[in-house]
C-alpha positions in Angstrom: 38.5 -32.2 9.5 41.7 -30.4 8.5 41.5 -29.8 4.7 44.1 -28.0 2.8 41.9 -26.8 0.0 39.5 -23.8 -0.1 35.9 -23.7 -1.4 33.8 -20.7 -2.3 30.6 -20.3 -0.3 27.7 -18.0 -1.0 26.4 -16.6 2.3 22.8 -15.3 2.5 22.2 -12.2 4.5 20.2 -14.0 7.2 23.4 -15.9 8.1 25.8 -12.9 8.3 23.8 -10.8 10.8 26.0 -11.9 13.6 29.8 -12.4 14.2 30.6 -16.0 13.5 33.5 -18.2 12.6 33.4 -20.7 9.8 36.1 -23.3 9.5 38.4 -21.0 11.5 37.8 -17.8 9.4 36.2 -15.0 11.3 33.5 -12.8 9.6 34.5 -9.9 11.9 37.1 -8.5 9.5 34.5 -7.7 6.8 31.2 -7.5 8.7 30.6 -4.5 11.0 27.6 -3.2 12.8 27.0 -0.7 10.0 27.0 -3.2 7.2 23.6 -3.4 5.5 22.0 -6.8 5.1 22.3 -8.2 1.7 19.3 -8.4 -0.6 18.6 -11.7 -2.1 19.4 -10.6 -5.6 22.4 -8.5 -4.5 25.9 -9.6 -5.3 26.7 -12.2 -2.6 29.6 -12.2 -0.3 32.1 -15.0 -1.1 33.8 -16.6 1.8 36.8 -18.8 1.6 36.7 -21.6 4.1 39.1 -24.4 4.8 36.4 -26.9 5.6 33.3 -27.4 3.4 32.0 -30.3 5.4 30.9 -28.6 8.6 27.2 -28.7 9.6 27.1 -24.9 9.3 28.3 -25.0 5.7 25.7 -27.7 4.9 22.9 -25.6 6.4 24.0 -22.6 4.5 24.2 -24.4 1.2 20.7 -25.8 1.8 19.4 -22.3 2.5 21.1 -21.0 -0.7 19.4 -23.7 -2.7 16.1 -22.9 -1.2 16.5 -19.2 -2.0 17.5 -20.0 -5.6 14.5 -22.3 -5.9 12.2 -19.5 -4.7 13.6 -17.2 -7.4 13.2 -19.9 -10.0 9.6 -20.5 -8.9 8.8 -16.8 -9.0 10.0 -16.6 -12.6 8.2 -19.8 -13.6 4.9 -18.6 -12.3 2.7 -16.9 -14.8 0.7 -14.1 -13.3 -1.7 -14.2 -16.2 -2.7 -17.7 -15.3 -2.8 -17.5 -11.5 -4.0 -13.9 -11.0 -7.3 -15.0 -9.5 -5.5 -16.7 -6.6 -3.2 -13.6 -6.1 -6.4 -11.5 -6.2 -7.9 -13.5 -3.4 -10.2 -16.1 -5.1 -9.4 -18.6 -2.3 -8.8 -16.0 0.4 -5.1 -16.3 -0.1 -5.0 -19.7 1.5 -1.5 -21.1 1.5 0.0 -17.9 0.1 0.7 -15.9 3.3 2.8 -18.2 5.4 5.3 -18.8 3.9 4.8 -15.7 1.8 4.3 -16.5 -1.9 6.9 -14.5 -3.9 4.5 -13.5 -6.6 1.8 -12.4 -4.1 4.5 -10.3 -2.3 5.4 -8.5 -5.4 1.8 -7.8 -6.3 0.8 -6.5 -2.9 3.9 -4.2 -2.9 2.8 -3.0 -6.3 -0.7 -2.1 -5.1 0.9 -0.5 -2.0 3.0 1.7 -4.3 -0.1 2.7 -6.1 -1.6 3.8 -2.8 1.7 5.6 -1.9 1.4 7.6 -5.1 -1.6 9.4 -3.5 0.7 10.8 -0.8 3.5 11.6 -3.3 1.2 13.6 -5.5 -0.8 15.4 -2.9 0.0 19.0 -2.1 -3.0 20.2 -0.1 -4.9 21.7 -3.0 -8.3 20.6 -4.5 -6.3 18.6 -7.1 -3.1 16.8 -7.6 -0.2 19.0 -8.9 0.0 16.6 -11.9 -2.3 16.4 -14.9 -4.1 13.1 -15.1 -2.3 11.8 -18.2 1.1 12.7 -16.6 0.3 11.5 -13.1 2.5 8.3 -13.1 5.2 9.7 -15.4 5.6 12.7 -13.1 6.2 10.3 -10.1 8.6 8.1 -12.1 6.1 5.2 -12.0 5.6 4.5 -15.7 6.8 0.9 -15.1 3.5 0.1 -13.3 1.7 0.3 -16.6 -1.5 2.2 -15.5 -3.1 5.4 -16.7 -5.2 7.7 -14.5 -8.7 8.2 -15.9 -10.3 10.3 -13.1 -9.3 12.0 -9.9 -11.4 11.6 -6.7 -12.3 14.6 -4.5 -13.3 14.7 -0.9 -15.4 17.4 0.6 -13.9 19.3 3.6 -17.0 21.1 4.8 -17.3 19.3 8.1 -15.3 19.7 11.3 -14.7 15.9 11.2 -12.9 16.0 7.8 -10.9 19.1 8.7 -9.5 17.2 11.7 -8.9 14.0 9.8 -6.7 15.5 7.1 -3.3 17.1 7.7 -3.2 20.9 8.0 -2.7 22.8 4.7 0.2 25.0 3.8 -2.4 27.3 2.4 -5.4 27.3 4.9 -7.8 28.5 2.2 -7.3 25.2 0.4 -9.4 23.6 3.0 -12.5 25.8 2.5 -14.2 23.5 0.1 -12.5 20.3 -1.1 -9.3 18.3 -1.3 -7.9 15.8 -3.7 -8.5 12.3 -2.4 -7.1 9.8 -4.9 -7.7 8.5 -8.4 -9.1 5.8 -10.6 -6.7 4.2 -13.1 -6.7 1.3 -15.6 -3.9 -1.0 -16.8 -2.6 -0.3 -20.3 -2.6 -2.9 -23.0 0.9 -4.3 -22.3 0.3 -4.5 -18.6 -3.1 -6.1 -19.1 -1.5 -8.9 -21.1 1.0 -9.5 -18.4 -1.7 -9.4 -15.6 -4.0 -11.7 -17.6 -6.9 -9.1 -17.4 -7.7 -5.5 -17.6 -7.3 -4.1 -14.0 -9.2 -1.2 -12.8 -7.6 0.4 -9.7 -9.1 2.8 -7.2 -6.5 4.4 -4.9 -7.4 6.4 -1.8 -5.2 8.8 0.1 -4.9 8.5 3.8 -4.0 10.6 6.8 -0.6 11.8 7.8 -0.2 10.4 11.3 -1.8 7.8 13.5 -2.5 10.4 16.2 -5.3 11.8 14.0 -7.1 8.4 14.3 -7.1 8.8 18.1 -8.3 12.4 18.1 -10.9 12.3 15.5 -12.5 8.8 15.3 -16.2 9.4 15.4 -17.0 6.0 17.0 -20.6 5.9 15.9 -22.1 3.4 13.5 -24.9 4.2 11.1 -26.7 2.1 8.5 -25.0 2.3 5.1 -28.5 2.7 3.6 -28.8 6.0 5.4 -26.6 7.7 2.8 -28.1 6.2 -0.3 -26.0 3.0 -0.6 -28.5 0.3 -1.7 -28.7 -2.2 1.2 -32.0 -3.8 2.3 -30.6 -4.6 5.8 -30.5 -1.6 8.2 -28.4 -3.7 10.5 -25.4 -3.3 8.1 -23.6 -0.4 9.7 -20.3 1.5 9.1 -18.5 4.3 10.8 -20.4 7.6 10.4 -17.3 9.6 9.7 -16.1 7.3 6.9 -19.6 7.3 5.4 -19.8 11.1 5.5 -16.5 11.5 3.7 -17.5 9.0 1.1 -20.9 10.4 0.3 -20.5 14.1 1.2 -21.0 16.9 -1.3 -20.3 20.6 -1.5 -22.6 22.3 -4.0 -20.6 25.5 -3.8 -17.4 23.8 -5.1 -16.8 23.3 -8.8 -14.9 20.1 -7.9 -17.3 18.5 -5.4 -20.8 19.2 -6.5 -20.9 15.4 -6.6 -19.5 13.2 -3.9 -16.4 11.0 -3.9 -18.9 8.1 -4.2 -20.3 9.7 -7.4 -16.8 10.1 -8.9 -15.9 6.5 -8.2 -19.2 4.8 -9.3 -19.5 6.8 -12.5 -15.9 6.1 -13.6 -16.2 2.4 -12.7 -19.4 2.1 -14.8 -17.7 3.9 -17.7 -14.6 1.7 -17.6 -16.7 -1.5 -17.3 -18.7 -0.4 -20.4 -15.5 0.4 -22.3 -13.9 -3.0 -21.5 -17.0 -5.1 -21.5 -15.5 -7.6 -24.0 -12.4 -8.2 -21.9 -11.7 -10.0 -18.7 -11.6 -7.4 -15.9 -10.7 -7.1 -12.3 -11.4 -4.3 -9.8 -8.7 -3.6 -7.2 -9.2 -1.0 -4.5 -6.2 0.1 -2.4 -5.5 2.6 0.3 -3.6 3.3 3.5 -4.9 4.4 6.9 -8.0 6.4 6.3 -7.7 5.5 2.7 -8.0 1.8 3.7 -11.3 2.5 5.3 -12.6 4.3 2.2 -11.2 1.5 0.0 -13.2 -1.1 1.8 -16.4 1.0 1.8 -16.1 1.8 -1.9 -15.4 -1.8 -2.9 -18.5 -2.9 -0.9 -20.6 -0.2 -2.6 -19.5 -1.2 -6.1 -20.6 -4.8 -5.6 -23.7 -3.9 -3.6 -24.8 -1.7 -6.4 -24.0 -4.4 -9.0 -21.5 -2.3 -11.0 -18.9 -5.1 -10.8 -21.1 -7.3 -13.1 -19.6 -10.4 -11.5 -15.9 -9.6 -12.0 -13.5 -10.2 -9.0 -13.3 -7.2 -6.6 -10.5 -7.1 -4.1 -9.1 -4.7 -1.6 -5.4 -4.3 -0.7 -5.7 -2.5 2.6 -2.7 -1.0 4.5 -2.7 0.0 8.1 -6.5 0.5 8.2 -9.0 0.6 11.0 -12.2 -1.5 11.3 -14.9 0.0 9.1 -18.2 -1.4 10.3 -20.0 -3.9 12.4 -20.3 -7.7 12.2 -23.3 -7.5 9.9 -21.2 -5.4 7.5 -18.5 -8.0 7.6 -21.0 -10.8 6.9 -22.6 -8.8 4.0 -19.1 -8.1 2.5 -18.4 -11.9 2.6 -21.7 -12.8 1.0 -21.0 -10.3 -1.8 -17.7 -11.9 -2.5 -15.5 -8.9 -1.9 -12.0 -10.1 -0.9 -9.9 -8.0 1.5 -6.3 -8.5 2.4 -5.3 -6.3 5.4 -1.6 -5.6 5.7 -0.8 -4.3 9.1 2.2 -3.6 11.4 1.6 -5.3 14.8 3.1 -2.2 16.5 0.7 0.2 14.8 -2.3 0.9 17.1 -4.6 2.3 14.4 -5.8 -1.2 13.3 -6.3 -2.3 16.9 -8.0 0.9 18.1 -11.4 0.8 16.6 -12.7 -2.5 18.0 -11.9 -1.3 21.5 -13.7 2.0 21.2 -17.4 2.6 22.0 -19.8 1.2 21.0 -17.4 -1.8 21.0 -19.1 -3.3 17.9 -16.6 -2.6 15.2 -15.3 -5.7 13.4 -12.4 -6.2 11.0 -13.0 -7.9 7.6 -10.9 -10.1 5.3 -7.6 -11.8 5.8 -4.8 -10.3 7.9 -1.1 -10.2 7.1 0.7 -9.0 10.2 4.3 -7.7 10.0 6.7 -6.4 12.6 9.0 -3.4 12.1 11.3 -4.7 14.9 12.4 -7.6 12.6 14.0 -5.2 10.1 17.7 -4.5 10.7 17.4 -1.4 8.6 15.0 0.4 11.0 15.6 2.3 14.2 14.7 0.3 17.3 11.5 2.2 18.1 7.9 2.1 16.9 7.7 5.7 15.5 7.6 4.2 12.0 4.7 1.8 12.8 2.0 3.6 10.8 4.1 4.6 7.8 3.2 3.1 4.4 6.7 3.0 2.9 7.9 1.2 6.1 5.1 -1.3 5.6 6.2 -2.0 2.0 9.8 -2.4 3.2 8.6 -5.0 5.7 6.6 -6.8 3.0 9.8 -7.0 0.9 11.6 -8.7 3.7 8.8 -11.0 4.9 8.9 -14.7 4.2 6.6 -16.1 6.9 5.9 -15.7 10.5 8.9 -17.7 11.5 11.1 -16.7 8.6 14.1 -14.3 8.9 13.9 -10.8 7.5 15.6 -10.7 4.0 14.9 -8.3 1.2 13.5 -10.2 -1.8 13.8 -7.5 -4.5 15.7 -4.5 -5.7 13.2 -2.1 -3.9 15.3 0.7 -2.5 15.4 0.8 1.3 16.0 4.6 1.0 12.3 4.9 0.3 11.7 4.3 4.0 12.9 7.8 4.7 10.9 9.4 2.0 8.5 11.0 4.5 10.1 10.2 7.8 13.3 9.5 9.8 13.1 5.8 10.3 16.3 4.3 8.9 19.3 3.8 11.1 21.8 6.6 10.7 24.5 4.2 9.4 22.6 4.0 6.1 23.3 7.7 5.4 19.8 8.4 4.0 18.5 11.9 5.1 15.1 12.1 6.6 12.1 13.5 4.7 14.0 13.7 1.4 10.9 13.5 -0.9 10.3 17.2 -1.6 8.9 19.4 -4.4 11.4 21.1 -6.5 11.7 24.7 -5.3 8.7 24.0 -3.0 6.4 24.1 -6.0 7.3 27.7 -7.0 7.9 28.5 -10.7 9.6 31.5 -12.2 7.2 33.8 -14.1 8.0 35.6 -17.3 9.1 38.7 -15.4 11.6 36.6 -13.3 9.6 36.4 -10.1 9.0 33.1 -8.2 5.3 32.5 -7.9 2.8 29.7 -7.1 1.6 28.7 -10.5 -2.1 28.8 -11.3 -3.5 25.4 -12.0 -6.9 24.5 -13.3 -8.5 21.2 -14.4 -11.4 20.5 -16.6 -14.4 19.6 -14.5 -17.1 17.6 -16.3 -20.6 17.2 -15.1 -22.5 14.1 -14.1 -25.8 12.9 -15.6 
């Protein structure tokens, strides 16, 4: 149909990833191999076409309308009213494929709370930030949480020394290392969320190779380390249990275990907010994912949840225990959403290792780094948390095309790696401490500053 007029057409990024011709006008002049895909809320490309009645135009307009509808739906949804569904009340049925926009944004948010454990960790017994300045120091005040307690992990066993990355200061490994934090939503965020949210975030390992080298591959009853469970058939990996319950009485930071730190703080916060609606959300990546599942189970098994919803947002984690552990977790009502990259072998490894009785828990959301046009065409990024959050941002369902749904900066992918295509001009490993953590002393010398934290006892 030869028309003499022009019409303006908004082209979504999923339709400009290839060289095409629309009504006789080629895209090649403005689209090159180095052009980044558009984000859904980015300013759209406007294309002049001489024919607005072609099937391709109709398809594109339908897709634009669908995208606009999704955005409208996202804004119309009230998180304060549907947070229980987002938190896993119905095991995320109907929310994963296609991906619910509100669920996507919430899962990314919890993933960023887990990523904060990496960003704040510097191989010392404590984070380099004071608890009250933790999120502001990381530029994360918009998340609306405040840290109420740090978690410490003992490092007095060969197992843990292998699991964690090597220290820049080897003496830092002699006793204990910083393992994460407990935080709670502030008043304004609690109103938006529809409840007071207690978050427990666990730090993970640096590379997936450590999983292969150091996985203990032995199951032990959870009751063997003091977790109240009447069934000795409920078993978890011995290494995870050792880290969670281990103590170092010679350390001022870890005379009590990570378990003691978490349970005591959860009890204190539950008492503090006993008159409010509360949720408990545990998050972690890699090794931190395993500790997140174990600690969530412990909280409910011990009854500290007092019937409030307890969910785990797990990222790139291995299987934690056996089938009896899975069944017990289900009976207790702990909800687990496991976000994995299908090219990452950490989540697939444990069920195939002796004694071949490890079993994954919860619901699985499987992503694929090969679907992102931003990433290099290899799987070196498969276990990285920032990559996983990037994939979440572009995921719309198993058969959907990759398209970023938010303003989340793709440069974050290279925060601790070299995964973006060079055409994006983002340097690798750009997240670094200012002056490598050195501070100038009063006499003008550059020194490692002394840092202490107040350590309170436990009853």
